[in-house]
C-alpha positions as CSV (number, residue, x, y, z in Angstrom):
1,M,3.6,58.7,129.7
2,K,3.1,61.2,132.5
3,K,6.7,62.4,132.3
4,L,6.5,62.6,128.5
5,I,3.2,64.5,128.7
6,G,4.6,66.8,131.4
7,L,7.7,67.5,129.4
8,L,5.8,68.1,126.1
9,S,3.2,70.3,127.9
10,L,5.8,72.5,129.6
11,L,7.9,72.9,126.5
12,L,4.9,73.8,124.5
13,L,3.8,76.3,127.1
14,V,7.2,77.9,127.0
15,S,7.0,78.4,123.3
16,I,3.4,79.8,123.4
17,F,3.3,81.9,126.5
18,T,6.9,83.1,127.2
19,P,9.9,84.3,125.2
20,L,12.1,81.7,123.8
21,K,14.9,82.7,126.1
22,S,12.7,81.7,129.1
23,T,13.7,78.5,130.9
24,S,10.4,77.9,132.7
25,A,6.8,77.6,131.7
26,N,5.7,78.2,135.3
27,T,5.9,82.0,134.8
28,M,2.6,81.8,133.0
29,F,0.7,82.0,136.3
30,S,2.6,83.6,139.1
31,D,0.4,81.8,141.7
32,V,1.1,78.3,140.2
33,G,4.8,77.7,140.8
34,T,7.0,74.6,140.5
35,T,6.1,73.6,144.1
36,H,2.4,74.0,143.8
37,R,0.6,70.7,144.4
38,A,-1.6,71.0,141.3
39,Q,1.0,72.5,139.0
40,E,1.2,69.7,136.4
41,E,-2.6,69.1,136.3
42,I,-3.4,72.8,135.9
43,Y,-1.0,73.3,133.0
44,Y,-2.1,70.1,131.4
45,L,-5.7,71.4,131.3
46,V,-4.6,74.9,130.3
47,Q,-2.7,73.5,127.4
48,G,-5.9,72.0,125.9
49,K,-7.9,75.1,126.8
50,I,-10.0,73.0,129.1
51,A,-9.2,75.4,132.0
52,S,-8.0,79.0,131.9
53,G,-6.7,81.6,134.3
54,V,-8.8,84.2,136.0
55,S,-6.3,86.6,134.3
56,S,-3.3,86.3,132.0
57,T,-1.0,86.0,135.1
58,Q,-3.3,84.5,137.8
59,F,-5.0,81.1,137.9
60,V,-6.2,81.7,141.5
61,P,-6.1,78.0,142.5
62,D,-7.7,78.6,145.9
63,K,-10.8,80.3,144.5
64,Q,-14.0,78.3,144.9
65,V,-15.4,76.7,141.8
66,T,-18.9,77.7,140.7
67,R,-21.5,75.6,138.9
68,G,-21.0,77.6,135.7
69,E,-17.3,77.1,135.8
70,A,-17.6,73.4,136.4
71,A,-20.0,73.0,133.5
72,A,-17.6,74.9,131.2
73,M,-14.5,72.9,132.2
74,I,-16.2,69.6,131.9
75,G,-17.9,70.6,128.7
76,R,-14.5,71.6,127.2
77,A,-13.1,68.3,128.3
78,L,-15.9,66.5,126.5
79,G,-15.4,68.6,123.3
80,M,-18.7,70.4,123.5
81,N,-19.4,73.5,121.5
82,G,-19.0,76.5,123.8
83,E,-20.8,79.0,121.6
84,K,-23.1,81.2,123.7
85,V,-26.8,80.3,123.3
86,A,-30.1,81.0,124.9
87,T,-31.0,78.5,127.7
88,K,-34.3,77.6,129.5
89,F,-32.9,79.1,132.7
90,A,-34.0,82.5,133.8
91,D,-30.5,83.2,135.3
92,V,-28.5,81.9,132.4
93,P,-28.9,84.4,129.5
94,S,-27.2,83.9,126.2
95,S,-24.5,86.4,127.3
96,N,-23.4,84.1,130.1
97,F,-19.9,82.8,129.4
98,A,-20.9,79.2,130.1
99,S,-24.4,79.2,128.5
100,G,-23.5,76.9,125.6
101,Y,-21.9,74.4,127.9
102,I,-24.7,74.5,130.5
103,K,-27.3,73.9,127.8
104,Q,-25.5,70.9,126.4
105,M,-24.6,69.5,129.8
106,V,-28.3,69.6,130.8
107,E,-29.4,68.0,127.5
108,R,-27.0,65.1,128.2
109,G,-28.2,64.6,131.7
110,I,-24.9,65.5,133.3
111,I,-26.1,68.5,135.3
112,S,-29.5,69.9,136.1
113,G,-31.2,73.1,137.2
114,Y,-33.5,73.8,140.1
115,P,-37.3,73.3,140.3
116,N,-37.9,77.1,140.2
117,G,-36.4,77.3,136.7
118,T,-33.0,78.6,137.7
119,F,-29.6,77.1,137.3
120,R,-27.6,79.3,139.8
121,P,-24.4,79.4,137.7
122,Y,-22.5,81.4,140.4
123,E,-23.4,79.1,143.2
124,T,-20.3,77.3,144.6
125,L,-19.8,73.6,143.9
126,T,-19.3,71.0,146.6
127,R,-17.0,68.0,146.5
128,G,-20.0,65.7,146.4
129,Q,-21.5,67.5,143.5
130,M,-18.2,67.4,141.7
131,A,-18.1,63.6,142.2
132,V,-21.6,63.2,140.7
133,L,-20.7,65.4,137.7
134,M,-17.5,63.5,137.0
135,N,-19.3,60.1,137.2
136,R,-22.0,61.3,134.8
137,A,-19.6,63.0,132.4
138,F,-17.2,60.1,132.1
139,K,-19.9,57.5,132.4
140,Y,-18.6,55.8,135.5
141,G,-22.0,55.1,137.0
142,G,-24.9,56.4,135.0
143,N,-27.0,59.5,135.4
144,T,-28.7,58.4,138.7
145,V,-25.5,57.8,140.7
146,S,-25.6,59.0,144.3
147,V,-23.1,61.2,146.0
148,A,-21.9,58.3,148.1
149,S,-21.3,55.9,145.2
150,A,-19.9,58.6,143.0
151,S,-17.4,59.6,145.7
152,S,-16.4,56.0,146.2
153,T,-15.9,55.4,142.5
154,L,-13.6,58.4,142.2
155,M,-11.5,57.2,145.2
156,D,-11.4,53.6,143.8
157,K,-10.1,54.9,140.5
158,G,-7.4,57.1,142.1
159,I,-9.1,60.3,140.9
160,A,-10.0,61.7,144.3
161,Q,-8.8,61.2,147.9
162,G,-10.6,61.6,151.2
163,M,-9.9,64.1,153.8
164,A,-7.7,63.8,156.9
165,D,-10.6,62.4,158.9
166,G,-11.0,59.6,156.4
167,L,-14.3,61.0,155.0
168,F,-14.7,62.4,151.5
169,G,-16.0,65.8,152.6
170,S,-18.9,65.8,150.3
171,D,-20.4,69.0,151.7
172,L,-17.3,71.0,151.5
173,T,-16.8,73.5,148.6
174,I,-14.1,72.7,146.1
175,K,-11.3,75.0,145.0
176,R,-10.1,75.6,141.4
177,G,-6.8,73.9,142.0
178,D,-8.5,70.7,143.4
179,F,-11.1,70.7,140.6
180,A,-8.2,70.8,138.1
181,V,-6.6,67.9,139.8
182,F,-9.7,65.8,139.7
183,L,-10.6,66.7,136.1
184,A,-7.0,66.0,134.9
185,R,-7.0,62.7,136.6
186,G,-10.4,61.8,135.0
187,I,-8.9,62.5,131.6
188,N,-5.4,61.1,132.0
189,T,-4.7,58.1,134.2
190,D,-1.0,59.1,134.6
191,F,-2.2,61.7,137.1
192,R,-4.1,59.2,139.2
193,T,-2.9,57.8,142.5
194,T,-3.8,54.3,141.4
195,Q,-4.0,52.6,138.0
196,T,-7.2,50.6,137.5
197,E,-7.9,51.1,133.7
198,T,-7.1,48.3,131.4
199,F,-6.3,48.2,127.6
200,D,-7.7,44.9,126.7
201,Q,-9.9,45.9,123.7
202,T,-8.1,45.5,120.3
203,M,-9.1,48.0,117.7
204,Y,-7.8,49.2,114.4
205,V,-6.9,52.6,112.8
206,N,-9.1,53.3,109.8
207,T,-7.2,56.2,108.2
208,N,-3.6,57.1,107.4
209,N,-1.5,59.8,109.2
210,L,-3.7,59.7,112.3
211,Y,-2.2,62.0,115.0
212,F,-1.7,60.2,118.3
213,R,-1.8,62.9,120.9
214,T,-1.1,63.6,124.5
215,G,-4.6,64.9,125.3
216,P,-8.2,64.7,124.0
217,N,-8.2,67.6,121.5
218,T,-6.1,68.9,118.7
219,L,-4.4,71.5,120.9
220,Y,-2.4,68.8,122.5
221,P,0.9,67.9,120.8
222,W,1.1,64.6,118.8
223,I,3.5,61.8,119.7
224,Q,3.5,59.9,116.4
225,K,1.4,59.2,113.4
226,L,-0.6,56.0,113.0
227,H,-1.5,54.3,109.8
228,S,-4.6,52.5,108.5
229,G,-5.0,48.9,109.7
230,Q,-2.6,49.5,112.6
231,E,-3.6,47.6,115.7
232,V,-4.1,49.5,119.0
233,Q,-5.5,48.7,122.4
234,Y,-8.5,50.7,123.6
235,S,-9.3,51.6,127.3
236,Y,-11.9,54.3,127.6
237,S,-13.3,57.5,126.0
238,I,-13.4,61.2,126.8
239,G,-16.2,62.7,124.8
240,D,-15.4,61.9,121.2
241,W,-11.8,60.9,121.9
242,S,-10.4,57.5,122.8
243,V,-7.6,56.6,125.1
244,I,-5.5,53.9,123.5
245,K,-2.1,52.2,123.9
246,V,0.3,51.8,121.0
247,G,3.1,49.6,122.2
248,E,3.9,50.9,125.6
249,I,2.7,54.5,124.9
250,V,-0.7,55.7,126.0
251,G,-2.4,58.6,124.2
252,Y,-5.5,59.9,122.5
253,V,-7.1,59.7,119.0
254,H,-10.5,60.8,117.8
255,S,-12.9,57.9,118.1
256,S,-14.0,58.3,114.5
257,F,-10.7,56.9,113.3
258,I,-10.6,53.6,115.1
259,Q,-12.9,50.7,114.9
260,M,-13.3,47.1,116.1
261,D,-13.3,45.6,112.6
262,K,-10.0,45.6,110.7
263,P,-10.5,48.0,107.7
264,L,-12.1,46.3,104.6
265,D,-12.9,43.2,106.6
266,I,-16.6,43.9,107.0
267,Q,-17.5,43.4,103.3
268,P,-20.1,40.7,102.8
269,P,-19.3,37.7,100.8
270,V,-19.8,38.2,97.1
271,T,-23.0,36.5,95.9
272,P,-22.4,34.7,92.6
273,A,-24.5,35.9,89.7
274,P,-27.3,33.5,88.7
275,E,-26.7,31.2,85.9
276,P,-28.3,32.4,82.6
277,E,-31.5,30.7,81.6
278,P,-31.1,28.1,78.9
279,E,-32.2,29.1,75.4
280,P,-35.7,27.8,74.5
281,V,-36.0,24.9,72.1
282,P,-37.3,26.1,68.7
283,V,-40.7,25.0,67.7
284,P,-42.1,24.7,64.2
285,V,-45.0,27.1,64.7
286,P,-44.2,30.5,66.3
287,T,-46.4,31.5,69.1
288,P,-48.1,34.9,69.0
289,P,-46.3,37.7,71.0
290,V,-47.4,38.3,74.5
291,D,-48.3,41.9,75.4
292,S,-46.1,42.6,78.5
293,P,-45.5,46.3,78.8
294,N,-43.6,46.0,82.1
295,T,-40.7,43.7,83.1
296,L,-38.8,43.6,86.3
297,S,-35.7,44.8,84.4
298,D,-37.4,48.2,84.0
299,L,-37.1,48.9,87.7
300,V,-34.1,50.8,89.1
301,V,-33.3,51.0,92.8
302,I,-30.7,53.6,94.1
303,I,-29.0,52.4,97.3
304,D,-27.3,55.2,99.2
305,P,-24.8,54.1,102.0
306,G,-24.5,57.3,104.1
307,H,-21.3,59.2,104.8
308,G,-18.0,57.7,103.7
309,G,-14.3,58.6,103.4
310,T,-13.4,61.7,105.4
311,D,-17.0,61.8,106.7
312,P,-17.2,58.9,109.2
313,G,-20.7,59.5,110.4
314,A,-21.5,58.5,114.0
315,P,-19.0,56.6,116.1
316,G,-20.1,54.2,118.8
317,N,-19.0,51.0,120.6
318,G,-15.9,50.7,118.4
319,F,-17.8,51.0,115.1
320,L,-18.2,53.8,112.5
321,E,-21.5,54.5,110.8
322,K,-19.9,54.8,107.4
323,N,-18.6,51.2,107.5
324,V,-21.7,49.6,109.0
325,V,-24.1,51.2,106.5
326,L,-21.8,50.3,103.6
327,N,-21.8,46.7,104.8
328,I,-25.6,46.6,105.1
329,S,-26.0,48.3,101.7
330,R,-23.8,45.8,100.0
331,H,-26.0,43.0,101.5
332,M,-29.1,44.7,100.2
333,N,-27.5,45.0,96.8
334,S,-26.4,41.4,96.8
335,Y,-30.1,40.3,97.0
336,F,-31.1,42.6,94.1
337,A,-28.1,41.2,92.1
338,Q,-30.0,37.8,92.0
339,T,-33.0,39.5,90.4
340,P,-33.7,41.3,87.1
341,I,-34.1,44.6,89.0
342,K,-31.3,47.1,88.4
343,T,-29.5,48.7,91.3
344,F,-26.9,51.5,91.5
345,M,-25.0,52.4,94.7
346,T,-24.0,56.0,95.3
347,R,-20.7,54.7,96.8
348,T,-19.4,51.1,96.7
349,D,-16.4,51.6,99.0
350,D,-15.0,53.9,101.7
351,Y,-14.8,57.3,99.9
352,F,-16.5,60.6,100.3
353,V,-19.4,61.8,98.0
354,T,-21.4,64.9,98.5
355,R,-25.1,65.1,99.1
356,D,-25.5,66.9,95.8
357,F,-23.7,64.0,94.0
358,R,-26.0,61.4,95.6
359,V,-29.1,63.3,94.3
360,D,-27.6,63.9,90.9
361,F,-26.4,60.3,90.6
362,A,-29.9,59.0,91.4
363,A,-31.5,61.2,88.7
364,K,-28.8,60.4,86.1
365,N,-29.5,56.7,86.6
366,K,-33.2,57.2,86.5
367,G,-34.1,55.6,89.8
368,D,-37.6,54.5,90.6
369,V,-36.9,54.6,94.4
370,F,-34.0,56.0,96.5
371,V,-33.1,54.3,99.8
372,S,-30.5,56.0,102.1
373,V,-29.0,53.8,104.8
374,H,-27.8,55.3,108.1
375,A,-27.2,54.6,111.8
376,N,-28.1,56.9,114.6
377,A,-26.3,58.1,117.7
378,F,-27.2,60.2,120.8
379,N,-24.7,60.1,123.6
380,G,-25.5,56.4,124.4
381,I,-28.9,57.3,125.9
382,A,-31.2,56.5,123.0
383,N,-32.1,53.4,121.0
384,G,-34.4,52.1,118.3
385,Q,-35.2,52.4,114.6
386,E,-36.8,55.1,112.6
387,T,-37.4,56.0,108.9
388,Y,-37.8,59.4,107.3
389,Y,-39.5,60.8,104.2
390,Y,-40.0,64.4,103.1
391,A,-43.4,66.1,102.7
392,R,-43.5,68.2,99.6
393,T,-43.0,72.0,99.5
394,A,-42.3,74.1,96.5
395,A,-39.3,73.1,94.3
396,T,-38.6,70.0,96.3
397,N,-39.3,66.2,96.0
398,P,-42.9,66.0,94.6
399,Y,-43.3,62.3,95.5
400,E,-44.7,62.8,99.0
401,K,-47.3,60.0,99.0
402,Q,-44.9,57.6,97.4
403,S,-42.0,58.5,99.7
404,R,-44.2,58.1,102.8
405,A,-45.4,54.7,101.6
406,L,-41.8,53.7,100.9
407,A,-40.8,54.8,104.4
408,I,-43.7,52.9,106.0
409,Y,-42.6,49.6,104.3
410,M,-39.0,50.2,105.2
411,Q,-39.8,50.8,108.9
412,N,-42.0,47.7,109.0
413,R,-39.3,45.4,107.7
414,I,-36.4,46.8,109.7
415,L,-38.4,46.3,112.9
416,E,-39.2,42.8,111.8
417,A,-35.5,42.1,111.2
418,W,-34.0,43.4,114.4
419,N,-37.0,43.8,116.8
420,L,-35.7,47.1,118.3
421,T,-37.7,50.1,119.7
422,D,-40.1,51.5,117.1
423,R,-39.4,55.2,116.8
424,G,-41.8,55.6,113.9
425,V,-42.0,57.0,110.4
426,K,-41.2,60.8,110.4
427,N,-41.2,63.7,108.0
428,K,-37.9,65.6,107.9
429,G,-36.0,67.6,105.3
430,F,-32.8,65.7,105.0
431,D,-31.1,66.9,101.8
432,V,-30.8,63.5,100.1
433,I,-34.6,62.9,100.4
434,R,-35.8,66.5,100.1
435,A,-33.9,67.3,96.9
436,N,-34.5,64.0,95.2
437,T,-36.6,63.5,92.1
438,M,-38.1,60.1,93.0
439,P,-39.7,58.4,95.9
440,A,-37.1,58.5,98.7
441,A,-36.7,57.3,102.2
442,L,-33.9,57.5,104.8
443,V,-33.5,54.6,107.2
444,E,-31.9,54.8,110.6
445,V,-31.2,51.1,111.3
446,G,-30.4,51.6,115.0
447,F,-28.2,53.6,117.4
448,I,-24.6,52.8,117.0
449,D,-23.7,54.1,120.4
450,S,-26.5,52.1,122.2
451,S,-25.6,49.2,124.4
452,K,-28.8,47.5,123.2
453,D,-28.7,48.2,119.4
454,I,-25.0,47.4,119.1
455,A,-25.8,43.7,119.7
456,Y,-27.3,43.7,116.2
457,I,-25.1,46.3,114.5
458,Q,-21.9,44.5,115.4
459,S,-23.1,41.2,114.0
460,E,-22.3,40.2,110.4
461,V,-25.3,37.8,110.5
462,E,-27.6,40.6,111.6
463,R,-26.3,43.1,109.1
464,E,-27.0,40.6,106.3
465,K,-30.5,40.2,107.8
466,M,-31.0,44.0,107.7
467,G,-29.8,44.0,104.0
468,K,-32.5,41.5,103.2
469,A,-35.1,43.4,105.1
470,L,-34.4,46.6,103.0
471,F,-34.6,44.5,99.9
472,L,-38.0,43.0,100.9
473,A,-39.3,46.4,101.9
474,T,-38.5,47.7,98.5
475,L,-40.5,44.8,97.0
476,D,-43.4,45.6,99.4
477,Y,-43.5,49.1,98.0
478,F,-43.5,48.0,94.4
479,Y,-46.1,45.4,95.1
480,H,-48.5,47.4,97.3
481,F,-48.1,51.0,96.1
482,D,-47.2,50.5,92.4
483,G,-49.3,47.3,92.0
484,R,-46.4,45.3,90.5
485,Q,-47.6,41.7,90.5
486,D,-44.4,40.6,88.8
487,V,-42.4,41.0,92.1
488,L,-44.4,38.1,93.7
489,A,-42.0,35.5,92.3
490,L,-39.1,37.3,94.0
491,Y,-40.6,36.8,97.4
492,E,-40.9,33.1,96.7
493,Q,-37.3,33.0,95.4
494,F,-36.0,34.1,98.8
495,G,-38.5,32.2,101.0
496,A,-40.5,35.3,102.0
497,A,-44.0,36.7,101.5
498,P,-45.3,40.2,100.9
499,S,-46.1,42.3,104.0
500,N,-49.6,43.4,104.8
501,R,-50.8,46.5,102.9
502,I,-50.1,49.2,105.5
503,H,-49.6,52.5,103.6
């Protein structure tokens, strides 16, 4: 693949940066010629706008790299938003070219400032510091990795090499050319001196016409288009992009569009509808009518599987949020299907619906409660479960007390089902609960990118258990808040009991 990428990269650079009659892309930077040791790696990064020249004609490969430049290049490699923003550092104003990357890199624990509240964006970077940043950014050894272990990891992976004296040279400053080499090798194994990565995780494409590219963003040319259900072999991730193998070709796709489950294979088994009750035997003397103003069939539950279609939600550990929450919602619905309570799902398959549609759909079907099902993600460093409701302001959902109670019972049951970290019940203005016209809660069943939570999320048995938990939580709300005694029989039907009154 290295030769293929190199050829595609140079040809594209010719077309973009030089007249068509030119025969060499190397004229882009006069100081990076065909014999320069970092020529391929520099142009590979420049092609994806991960690195750039000091000017339109000079890359200056021997210039020392600063902390700000390193944050910007790694941030671009990971697909971070480079928009300039205010930071907490006194020496990184919003006008600083790397302010957006610095802020995000700090938030992700990849880089940090100094105790006196400065970042020192123009301080030069050492080889040891580079090794630590690479390990954290590409998740080779966690955020507490030492310089010694970080350096050893990069050498073991063929990303970095030691000095002539056999040492790594951790205290030496690093040049732009060398940093480009290390960063390109971290992204693309074809540049490495040894090959240690494996492609032993089978995954599946979940969309049609997926561009399979030579680098981890849309600026890199595509090699071929992949189709839904196509099997691929996964190796590792660069930010939100996955490195996969298709046949013998290695390339990149956005992680949202591959998953561990084959598309449409995560649907729960269909639960047969209950047999109709036999007709009562007529009796000679009619009994007087029973005054029963409420029946279970007057209750309507709106189930809202988040995201869908072109909106995949959060990716993590080979799964997509849209598929996981649809699966859980179907399980929830399958329990209600065995009761007289009516349910409507805002989507029943993998297609896109807007937030306005979800709210209008719930109102049109006269829901009594609205439950939106989601999964969280936060760079693999958070875990646990939380549930949201919206506290009333003018012209928004007026059912504050009811929504809070619904959220409390939801949180209680999802913790009972999966026993994950309790992140609490929170007030937040998500559109689908803020704009709703009925008691509404938004449930985050867990973090899809968490190594802990995924043990539950990836299991069909556990997803079915979560669907049942959401079903029981809805009964808890009807029983405790609305005082519906008629739901008691449903607990017994499914071998459960009401929760404690906790709202």
